[in-house]
PDB file of N, CA, C and O in Angstrom:
ATOM      1  N   UNK A   1     -54.173  45.720  20.352  1.00  0.00           N
ATOM      2  CA  UNK A   1     -53.886  45.512  21.569  1.00  0.00           C
ATOM      3  C   UNK A   1     -55.112  45.018  22.485  1.00  0.00           C
ATOM      4  O   UNK A   1     -56.219  45.530  22.312  1.00  0.00           O
ATOM      5  N   UNK A   2     -54.960  44.239  23.249  1.00  0.00           N
ATOM      6  CA  UNK A   2     -56.274  43.617  24.057  1.00  0.00           C
ATOM      7  C   UNK A   2     -56.572  44.639  25.054  1.00  0.00           C
ATOM      8  O   UNK A   2     -55.761  45.391  25.594  1.00  0.00           O
ATOM      9  N   UNK A   3     -57.950  44.569  25.249  1.00  0.00           N
ATOM     10  CA  UNK A   3     -58.490  45.523  26.386  1.00  0.00           C
ATOM     11  C   UNK A   3     -57.883  45.112  27.726  1.00  0.00           C
ATOM     12  O   UNK A   3     -57.628  43.939  27.997  1.00  0.00           O
ATOM     13  N   UNK A   4     -57.671  46.110  28.527  1.00  0.00           N
ATOM     14  CA  UNK A   4     -57.123  45.822  29.962  1.00  0.00           C
ATOM     15  C   UNK A   4     -58.228  45.193  30.783  1.00  0.00           C
ATOM     16  O   UNK A   4     -59.426  45.365  30.557  1.00  0.00           O
ATOM     17  N   UNK A   5     -57.733  44.460  31.742  1.00  0.00           N
ATOM     18  CA  UNK A   5     -58.652  43.724  32.575  1.00  0.00           C
ATOM     19  C   UNK A   5     -59.562  44.681  33.401  1.00  0.00           C
ATOM     20  O   UNK A   5     -60.750  44.472  33.646  1.00  0.00           O
ATOM     21  N   UNK A   6     -58.930  45.619  33.741  1.00  0.00           N
ATOM     22  CA  UNK A   6     -59.865  46.447  34.516  1.00  0.00           C
ATOM     23  C   UNK A   6     -60.997  47.172  33.535  1.00  0.00           C
ATOM     24  O   UNK A   6     -62.095  47.504  33.983  1.00  0.00           O
ATOM     25  N   UNK A   7     -60.649  47.361  32.279  1.00  0.00           N
ATOM     26  CA  UNK A   7     -61.660  48.117  31.338  1.00  0.00           C
ATOM     27  C   UNK A   7     -62.623  46.932  31.041  1.00  0.00           C
ATOM     28  O   UNK A   7     -63.820  47.187  30.905  1.00  0.00           O
ATOM     29  N   UNK A   8     -62.192  45.690  30.936  1.00  0.00           N
ATOM     30  CA  UNK A   8     -63.108  44.446  30.675  1.00  0.00           C
ATOM     31  C   UNK A   8     -64.118  44.344  31.769  1.00  0.00           C
ATOM     32  O   UNK A   8     -65.321  44.211  31.545  1.00  0.00           O
ATOM     33  N   UNK A   9     -63.560  44.415  33.028  1.00  0.00           N
ATOM     34  CA  UNK A   9     -64.320  44.301  34.313  1.00  0.00           C
ATOM     35  C   UNK A   9     -65.328  45.349  34.256  1.00  0.00           C
ATOM     36  O   UNK A   9     -66.481  44.975  34.471  1.00  0.00           O
ATOM     37  N   UNK A  10     -65.140  46.562  34.015  1.00  0.00           N
ATOM     38  CA  UNK A  10     -65.965  47.811  33.951  1.00  0.00           C
ATOM     39  C   UNK A  10     -67.103  47.602  32.768  1.00  0.00           C
ATOM     40  O   UNK A  10     -68.260  47.978  32.961  1.00  0.00           O
ATOM     41  N   UNK A  11     -66.769  47.091  31.757  1.00  0.00           N
ATOM     42  CA  UNK A  11     -67.743  46.890  30.540  1.00  0.00           C
ATOM     43  C   UNK A  11     -68.750  45.715  30.914  1.00  0.00           C
ATOM     44  O   UNK A  11     -69.955  45.785  30.676  1.00  0.00           O
ATOM     45  N   UNK A  12     -68.148  44.658  31.509  1.00  0.00           N
ATOM     46  CA  UNK A  12     -68.895  43.482  31.871  1.00  0.00           C
ATOM     47  C   UNK A  12     -69.900  43.849  32.990  1.00  0.00           C
ATOM     48  O   UNK A  12     -70.993  43.282  33.006  1.00  0.00           O
ATOM     49  N   UNK A  13     -69.593  44.732  33.883  1.00  0.00           N
ATOM     50  CA  UNK A  13     -70.575  45.230  35.002  1.00  0.00           C
ATOM     51  C   UNK A  13     -71.609  45.970  34.451  1.00  0.00           C
ATOM     52  O   UNK A  13     -72.781  45.798  34.785  1.00  0.00           O
ATOM     53  N   UNK A  14     -71.214  46.860  33.549  1.00  0.00           N
ATOM     54  CA  UNK A  14     -72.166  47.740  32.829  1.00  0.00           C
ATOM     55  C   UNK A  14     -73.157  46.873  31.884  1.00  0.00           C
ATOM     56  O   UNK A  14     -74.338  47.213  31.819  1.00  0.00           O
ATOM     57  N   UNK A  15     -72.735  45.870  31.228  1.00  0.00           N
ATOM     58  CA  UNK A  15     -73.427  45.001  30.485  1.00  0.00           C
ATOM     59  C   UNK A  15     -74.474  44.295  31.355  1.00  0.00           C
ATOM     60  O   UNK A  15     -75.650  44.327  30.991  1.00  0.00           O
ATOM     61  N   UNK A  16     -74.142  43.696  32.416  1.00  0.00           N
ATOM     62  CA  UNK A  16     -74.890  42.995  33.356  1.00  0.00           C
ATOM     63  C   UNK A  16     -75.977  43.945  33.800  1.00  0.00           C
ATOM     64  O   UNK A  16     -77.154  43.591  33.861  1.00  0.00           O
ATOM     65  N   UNK A  17     -75.502  45.329  34.154  1.00  0.00           N
ATOM     66  CA  UNK A  17     -76.498  46.218  34.831  1.00  0.00           C
ATOM     67  C   UNK A  17     -77.368  46.566  33.995  1.00  0.00           C
ATOM     68  O   UNK A  17     -78.438  46.950  34.468  1.00  0.00           O
ATOM     69  N   UNK A  18     -77.215  46.552  32.568  1.00  0.00           N
ATOM     70  CA  UNK A  18     -78.228  46.960  31.509  1.00  0.00           C
ATOM     71  C   UNK A  18     -79.394  45.939  31.495  1.00  0.00           C
ATOM     72  O   UNK A  18     -80.466  46.267  30.988  1.00  0.00           O
ATOM     73  N   UNK A  19     -79.227  44.785  32.005  1.00  0.00           N
ATOM     74  CA  UNK A  19     -80.394  43.765  32.060  1.00  0.00           C
ATOM     75  C   UNK A  19     -81.350  44.073  33.207  1.00  0.00           C
ATOM     76  O   UNK A  19     -80.970  44.049  34.377  1.00  0.00           O
ATOM     77  N   UNK A  20     -82.549  44.353  32.860  1.00  0.00           N
ATOM     78  CA  UNK A  20     -83.428  44.586  34.061  1.00  0.00           C
ATOM     79  C   UNK A  20     -83.436  43.831  35.234  1.00  0.00           C
ATOM     80  O   UNK A  20     -83.410  44.290  36.376  1.00  0.00           O
ATOM     81  N   UNK A  21     -83.483  42.373  34.831  1.00  0.00           N
ATOM     82  CA  UNK A  21     -83.563  41.564  35.849  1.00  0.00           C
ATOM     83  C   UNK A  21     -82.384  41.274  36.619  1.00  0.00           C
ATOM     84  O   UNK A  21     -82.444  40.529  37.597  1.00  0.00           O
ATOM     85  N   UNK A  22     -81.218  41.864  36.206  1.00  0.00           N
ATOM     86  CA  UNK A  22     -79.851  41.556  36.797  1.00  0.00           C
ATOM     87  C   UNK A  22     -79.344  42.658  37.586  1.00  0.00           C
ATOM     88  O   UNK A  22     -78.477  42.500  38.445  1.00  0.00           O
ATOM     89  N   UNK A  23     -79.957  43.954  37.261  1.00  0.00           N
ATOM     90  CA  UNK A  23     -79.190  45.067  37.758  1.00  0.00           C
ATOM     91  C   UNK A  23     -79.298  45.169  39.386  1.00  0.00           C
ATOM     92  O   UNK A  23     -78.353  45.666  39.999  1.00  0.00           O
ATOM     93  N   UNK A  24     -80.290  44.763  39.986  1.00  0.00           N
ATOM     94  CA  UNK A  24     -80.369  44.798  41.425  1.00  0.00           C
ATOM     95  C   UNK A  24     -79.644  43.544  42.119  1.00  0.00           C
ATOM     96  O   UNK A  24     -79.566  43.486  43.346  1.00  0.00           O
ATOM     97  N   UNK A  25     -79.155  42.612  41.345  1.00  0.00           N
ATOM     98  CA  UNK A  25     -78.363  41.488  41.925  1.00  0.00           C
ATOM     99  C   UNK A  25     -76.907  41.738  42.324  1.00  0.00           C
ATOM    100  O   UNK A  25     -76.284  42.608  41.716  1.00  0.00           O
ATOM    101  N   UNK A  26     -76.345  41.070  43.261  1.00  0.00           N
ATOM    102  CA  UNK A  26     -74.942  41.391  43.661  1.00  0.00           C
ATOM    103  C   UNK A  26     -74.166  40.207  42.918  1.00  0.00           C
ATOM    104  O   UNK A  26     -73.995  39.068  43.354  1.00  0.00           O
ATOM    105  N   UNK A  27     -73.756  40.707  41.760  1.00  0.00           N
ATOM    106  CA  UNK A  27     -72.917  39.715  41.050  1.00  0.00           C
ATOM    107  C   UNK A  27     -71.489  40.246  40.885  1.00  0.00           C
ATOM    108  O   UNK A  27     -71.333  41.293  40.257  1.00  0.00           O
ATOM    109  N   UNK A  28     -70.519  39.652  41.362  1.00  0.00           N
ATOM    110  CA  UNK A  28     -69.056  40.281  41.452  1.00  0.00           C
ATOM    111  C   UNK A  28     -68.408  39.800  40.035  1.00  0.00           C
ATOM    112  O   UNK A  28     -68.645  38.703  39.528  1.00  0.00           O
ATOM    113  N   UNK A  29     -67.672  40.653  39.555  1.00  0.00           N
ATOM    114  CA  UNK A  29     -66.888  40.382  38.338  1.00  0.00           C
ATOM    115  C   UNK A  29     -65.559  40.591  38.597  1.00  0.00           C
ATOM    116  O   UNK A  29     -65.200  41.633  39.145  1.00  0.00           O
ATOM    117  N   UNK A  30     -64.716  39.666  38.249  1.00  0.00           N
ATOM    118  CA  UNK A  30     -63.083  39.845  38.259  1.00  0.00           C
ATOM    119  C   UNK A  30     -62.633  39.426  36.819  1.00  0.00           C
ATOM    120  O   UNK A  30     -63.283  38.628  36.144  1.00  0.00           O
ATOM    121  N   UNK A  31     -61.611  39.950  36.445  1.00  0.00           N
ATOM    122  CA  UNK A  31     -61.028  39.680  35.012  1.00  0.00           C
ATOM    123  C   UNK A  31     -59.560  39.387  35.234  1.00  0.00           C
ATOM    124  O   UNK A  31     -58.861  40.093  35.960  1.00  0.00           O
ATOM    125  N   UNK A  32     -59.176  38.466  34.674  1.00  0.00           N
ATOM    126  CA  UNK A  32     -57.599  38.160  34.753  1.00  0.00           C
ATOM    127  C   UNK A  32     -57.243  37.496  33.189  1.00  0.00           C
ATOM    128  O   UNK A  32     -57.642  36.425  32.733  1.00  0.00           O
ATOM    129  N   UNK A  33     -56.363  38.509  32.552  1.00  0.00           N
ATOM    130  CA  UNK A  33     -55.989  38.053  31.148  1.00  0.00           C
ATOM    131  C   UNK A  33     -57.196  37.786  30.249  1.00  0.00           C
ATOM    132  O   UNK A  33     -57.181  36.916  29.378  1.00  0.00           O
ATOM    133  N   UNK A  34     -58.168  38.523  30.485  1.00  0.00           N
ATOM    134  CA  UNK A  34     -59.373  38.423  29.606  1.00  0.00           C
ATOM    135  C   UNK A  34     -60.391  37.326  29.926  1.00  0.00           C
ATOM    136  O   UNK A  34     -61.434  37.197  29.284  1.00  0.00           O
ATOM    137  N   UNK A  35     -60.039  36.547  30.941  1.00  0.00           N
ATOM    138  CA  UNK A  35     -61.075  35.556  31.425  1.00  0.00           C
ATOM    139  C   UNK A  35     -61.818  36.258  32.664  1.00  0.00           C
ATOM    140  O   UNK A  35     -61.253  36.766  33.633  1.00  0.00           O
ATOM    141  N   UNK A  36     -63.115  36.187  32.447  1.00  0.00           N
ATOM    142  CA  UNK A  36     -64.067  37.009  33.346  1.00  0.00           C
ATOM    143  C   UNK A  36     -64.655  35.837  34.403  1.00  0.00           C
ATOM    144  O   UNK A  36     -65.196  34.799  34.023  1.00  0.00           O
ATOM    145  N   UNK A  37     -64.462  36.176  35.658  1.00  0.00           N
ATOM    146  CA  UNK A  37     -64.963  35.301  36.630  1.00  0.00           C
ATOM    147  C   UNK A  37     -66.113  35.929  37.344  1.00  0.00           C
ATOM    148  O   UNK A  37     -66.000  37.007  37.927  1.00  0.00           O
ATOM    149  N   UNK A  38     -67.197  35.259  37.293  1.00  0.00           N
ATOM    150  CA  UNK A  38     -68.567  35.877  37.877  1.00  0.00           C
ATOM    151  C   UNK A  38     -68.833  35.153  39.287  1.00  0.00           C
ATOM    152  O   UNK A  38     -68.629  33.953  39.475  1.00  0.00           O
ATOM    153  N   UNK A  39     -69.251  35.928  40.118  1.00  0.00           N
ATOM    154  CA  UNK A  39     -69.717  35.243  41.375  1.00  0.00           C
ATOM    155  C   UNK A  39     -70.734  35.971  42.029  1.00  0.00           C
ATOM    156  O   UNK A  39     -70.887  37.177  41.834  1.00  0.00           O
ATOM    157  N   UNK A  40     -71.483  35.264  42.842  1.00  0.00           N
ATOM    158  CA  UNK A  40     -72.728  35.882  43.700  1.00  0.00           C
ATOM    159  C   UNK A  40     -73.844  35.237  43.586  1.00  0.00           C
ATOM    160  O   UNK A  40     -73.804  34.110  43.093  1.00  0.00           O
ATOM    161  N   UNK A  41     -74.937  35.725  43.958  1.00  0.00           N
ATOM    162  CA  UNK A  41     -76.222  34.950  43.984  1.00  0.00           C
ATOM    163  C   UNK A  41     -77.354  35.590  43.199  1.00  0.00           C
ATOM    164  O   UNK A  41     -77.593  36.798  43.176  1.00  0.00           O
ATOM    165  N   UNK A  42     -78.119  34.498  42.463  1.00  0.00           N
ATOM    166  CA  UNK A  42     -79.242  35.058  41.731  1.00  0.00           C
ATOM    167  C   UNK A  42     -80.277  34.253  42.146  1.00  0.00           C
ATOM    168  O   UNK A  42     -80.079  33.320  42.924  1.00  0.00           O
ATOM    169  N   UNK A  43     -81.559  34.573  41.621  1.00  0.00           N
ATOM    170  CA  UNK A  43     -82.928  34.030  41.992  1.00  0.00           C
ATOM    171  C   UNK A  43     -83.081  32.651  41.064  1.00  0.00           C
ATOM    172  O   UNK A  43     -83.743  31.725  41.532  1.00  0.00           O
ATOM    173  N   UNK A  44     -82.565  32.538  39.956  1.00  0.00           N
ATOM    174  CA  UNK A  44     -82.791  31.500  39.077  1.00  0.00           C
ATOM    175  C   UNK A  44     -81.657  31.078  38.017  1.00  0.00           C
ATOM    176  O   UNK A  44     -80.777  31.880  37.704  1.00  0.00           O
ATOM    177  N   UNK A  45     -81.712  29.899  37.529  1.00  0.00           N
ATOM    178  CA  UNK A  45     -80.588  29.607  36.508  1.00  0.00           C
ATOM    179  C   UNK A  45     -80.703  30.589  35.436  1.00  0.00           C
ATOM    180  O   UNK A  45     -79.670  31.074  34.976  1.00  0.00           O
ATOM    181  N   UNK A  46     -81.841  30.935  34.989  1.00  0.00           N
ATOM    182  CA  UNK A  46     -82.094  31.821  33.778  1.00  0.00           C
ATOM    183  C   UNK A  46     -81.291  33.173  34.107  1.00  0.00           C
ATOM    184  O   UNK A  46     -80.695  33.715  33.176  1.00  0.00           O
ATOM    185  N   UNK A  47     -81.251  33.720  35.343  1.00  0.00           N
ATOM    186  CA  UNK A  47     -80.575  34.817  35.472  1.00  0.00           C
ATOM    187  C   UNK A  47     -79.148  34.601  35.521  1.00  0.00           C
ATOM    188  O   UNK A  47     -78.422  35.510  35.118  1.00  0.00           O
ATOM    189  N   UNK A  48     -78.651  33.554  35.945  1.00  0.00           N
ATOM    190  CA  UNK A  48     -77.281  33.282  35.898  1.00  0.00           C
ATOM    191  C   UNK A  48     -76.771  33.042  34.444  1.00  0.00           C
ATOM    192  O   UNK A  48     -75.709  33.545  34.078  1.00  0.00           O
ATOM    193  N   UNK A  49     -77.501  32.302  33.653  1.00  0.00           N
ATOM    194  CA  UNK A  49     -77.156  32.272  32.232  1.00  0.00           C
ATOM    195  C   UNK A  49     -77.255  33.535  31.605  1.00  0.00           C
ATOM    196  O   UNK A  49     -76.355  33.784  30.802  1.00  0.00           O
ATOM    197  N   UNK A  50     -78.168  34.433  31.781  1.00  0.00           N
ATOM    198  CA  UNK A  50     -78.187  35.753  31.420  1.00  0.00           C
ATOM    199  C   UNK A  50     -76.915  36.587  31.705  1.00  0.00           C
ATOM    200  O   UNK A  50     -76.461  37.332  30.837  1.00  0.00           O
ATOM    201  N   UNK A  51     -76.336  36.459  32.931  1.00  0.00           N
ATOM    202  CA  UNK A  51     -75.227  37.179  33.313  1.00  0.00           C
ATOM    203  C   UNK A  51     -74.057  36.733  32.590  1.00  0.00           C
ATOM    204  O   UNK A  51     -73.186  37.529  32.241  1.00  0.00           O
ATOM    205  N   UNK A  52     -73.995  35.396  32.332  1.00  0.00           N
ATOM    206  CA  UNK A  52     -72.792  34.795  31.574  1.00  0.00           C
ATOM    207  C   UNK A  52     -72.794  35.420  30.123  1.00  0.00           C
ATOM    208  O   UNK A  52     -71.810  35.894  29.554  1.00  0.00           O
ATOM    209  N   UNK A  53     -74.143  35.330  29.605  1.00  0.00           N
ATOM    210  CA  UNK A  53     -74.181  35.807  28.127  1.00  0.00           C
ATOM    211  C   UNK A  53     -73.888  37.107  28.116  1.00  0.00           C
ATOM    212  O   UNK A  53     -73.206  37.527  27.181  1.00  0.00           O
ATOM    213  N   UNK A  54     -74.312  37.953  29.082  1.00  0.00           N
ATOM    214  CA  UNK A  54     -73.817  39.436  29.005  1.00  0.00           C
ATOM    215  C   UNK A  54     -72.419  39.693  28.946  1.00  0.00           C
ATOM    216  O   UNK A  54     -71.845  40.523  28.241  1.00  0.00           O
ATOM    217  N   UNK A  55     -71.834  38.725  29.936  1.00  0.00           N
ATOM    218  CA  UNK A  55     -70.212  39.036  30.078  1.00  0.00           C
ATOM    219  C   UNK A  55     -69.584  38.515  28.754  1.00  0.00           C
ATOM    220  O   UNK A  55     -68.610  39.132  28.323  1.00  0.00           O
ATOM    221  N   UNK A  56     -70.058  37.418  28.055  1.00  0.00           N
ATOM    222  CA  UNK A  56     -69.383  36.901  26.840  1.00  0.00           C
ATOM    223  C   UNK A  56     -69.606  37.968  25.828  1.00  0.00           C
ATOM    224  O   UNK A  56     -68.771  37.987  24.924  1.00  0.00           O
ATOM    225  N   UNK A  57     -70.500  38.811  25.784  1.00  0.00           N
ATOM    226  CA  UNK A  57     -70.748  39.736  24.756  1.00  0.00           C
ATOM    227  C   UNK A  57     -69.803  40.949  24.707  1.00  0.00           C
ATOM    228  O   UNK A  57     -69.735  41.747  23.773  1.00  0.00           O
ATOM    229  N   UNK A  58     -69.135  40.975  25.759  1.00  0.00           N
ATOM    230  CA  UNK A  58     -68.191  42.307  25.981  1.00  0.00           C
ATOM    231  C   UNK A  58     -66.878  41.983  25.152  1.00  0.00           C
ATOM    232  O   UNK A  58     -66.251  40.933  25.291  1.00  0.00           O
ATOM    233  N   UNK A  59     -66.527  43.004  24.269  1.00  0.00           N
ATOM    234  CA  UNK A  59     -65.188  42.931  23.513  1.00  0.00           C
ATOM    235  C   UNK A  59     -63.948  42.712  24.445  1.00  0.00           C
ATOM    236  O   UNK A  59     -63.667  43.445  25.393  1.00  0.00           O
ATOM    237  N   UNK A  60     -63.360  41.790  24.115  1.00  0.00           N
ATOM    238  CA  UNK A  60     -62.000  41.584  24.928  1.00  0.00           C
ATOM    239  C   UNK A  60     -62.162  40.384  25.864  1.00  0.00           C
ATOM    240  O   UNK A  60     -61.131  39.861  26.286  1.00  0.00           O
ATOM    241  N   UNK A  61     -63.349  39.897  26.229  1.00  0.00           N
ATOM    242  CA  UNK A  61     -63.512  38.676  26.858  1.00  0.00           C
ATOM    243  C   UNK A  61     -63.124  37.448  26.148  1.00  0.00           C
ATOM    244  O   UNK A  61     -63.674  37.144  25.089  1.00  0.00           O
ATOM    245  N   UNK A  62     -62.113  36.658  26.731  1.00  0.00           N
ATOM    246  CA  UNK A  62     -61.834  35.377  26.053  1.00  0.00           C
ATOM    247  C   UNK A  62     -62.607  34.233  26.526  1.00  0.00           C
ATOM    248  O   UNK A  62     -62.788  33.293  25.752  1.00  0.00           O
ATOM    249  N   UNK A  63     -63.095  34.206  27.738  1.00  0.00           N
ATOM    250  CA  UNK A  63     -63.874  33.194  28.357  1.00  0.00           C
ATOM    251  C   UNK A  63     -64.450  33.611  29.536  1.00  0.00           C
ATOM    252  O   UNK A  63     -63.915  34.527  30.160  1.00  0.00           O
ATOM    253  N   UNK A  64     -65.583  33.020  29.991  1.00  0.00           N
ATOM    254  CA  UNK A  64     -66.143  33.267  31.245  1.00  0.00           C
ATOM    255  C   UNK A  64     -66.343  32.142  32.023  1.00  0.00           C
ATOM    256  O   UNK A  64     -66.805  31.096  31.567  1.00  0.00           O
ATOM    257  N   UNK A  65     -65.946  32.340  33.427  1.00  0.00           N
ATOM    258  CA  UNK A  65     -66.228  31.342  34.414  1.00  0.00           C
ATOM    259  C   UNK A  65     -67.325  31.675  35.369  1.00  0.00           C
ATOM    260  O   UNK A  65     -67.391  32.792  35.883  1.00  0.00           O
ATOM    261  N   UNK A  66     -68.074  30.853  35.585  1.00  0.00           N
ATOM    262  CA  UNK A  66     -69.305  31.364  36.623  1.00  0.00           C
ATOM    263  C   UNK A  66     -69.324  30.499  37.743  1.00  0.00           C
ATOM    264  O   UNK A  66     -69.432  29.277  37.644  1.00  0.00           O
ATOM    265  N   UNK A  67     -69.208  31.189  38.925  1.00  0.00           N
ATOM    266  CA  UNK A  67     -69.409  30.658  40.237  1.00  0.00           C
ATOM    267  C   UNK A  67     -70.725  31.071  40.848  1.00  0.00           C
ATOM    268  O   UNK A  67     -70.950  30.930  42.050  1.00  0.00           O
ATOM    269  N   UNK A  68     -71.657  31.625  39.928  1.00  0.00           N
ATOM    270  CA  UNK A  68     -72.866  32.092  40.438  1.00  0.00           C
ATOM    271  C   UNK A  68     -73.801  31.012  41.056  1.00  0.00           C
ATOM    272  O   UNK A  68     -74.065  29.963  40.469  1.00  0.00           O
ATOM    273  N   UNK A  69     -74.273  31.340  42.263  1.00  0.00           N
ATOM    274  CA  UNK A  69     -75.257  30.311  42.995  1.00  0.00           C
ATOM    275  C   UNK A  69     -76.588  30.861  42.875  1.00  0.00           C
ATOM    276  O   UNK A  69     -76.853  32.060  42.962  1.00  0.00           O
ATOM    277  N   UNK A  70     -77.448  29.886  42.662  1.00  0.00           N
ATOM    278  CA  UNK A  70     -78.969  30.186  42.708  1.00  0.00           C
ATOM    279  C   UNK A  70     -79.344  30.139  44.090  1.00  0.00           C
ATOM    280  O   UNK A  70     -79.034  29.168  44.780  1.00  0.00           O
ATOM    281  N   UNK A  71     -79.988  31.112  44.548  1.00  0.00           N
ATOM    282  CA  UNK A  71     -80.674  31.183  45.921  1.00  0.00           C
ATOM    283  C   UNK A  71     -81.637  30.069  46.250  1.00  0.00           C
ATOM    284  O   UNK A  71     -82.224  30.059  47.332  1.00  0.00           O
TER     285      UNK A  71
END
């Protein structure tokens, strides 16, 4: 059985928060049918890429869409 969207959202937030450069950033996470949508603002493209990578590493995530903007 696939993980629930709520559980995936929680795991993605935890995964992003574990990254030292990302934990203080306001990245919003939403999940619908295993598709994670990230939004918010970061300081660099590298931080945005790291957030996407952290989200993709979470079990149950089928794809990641990013609307993260670089300040």
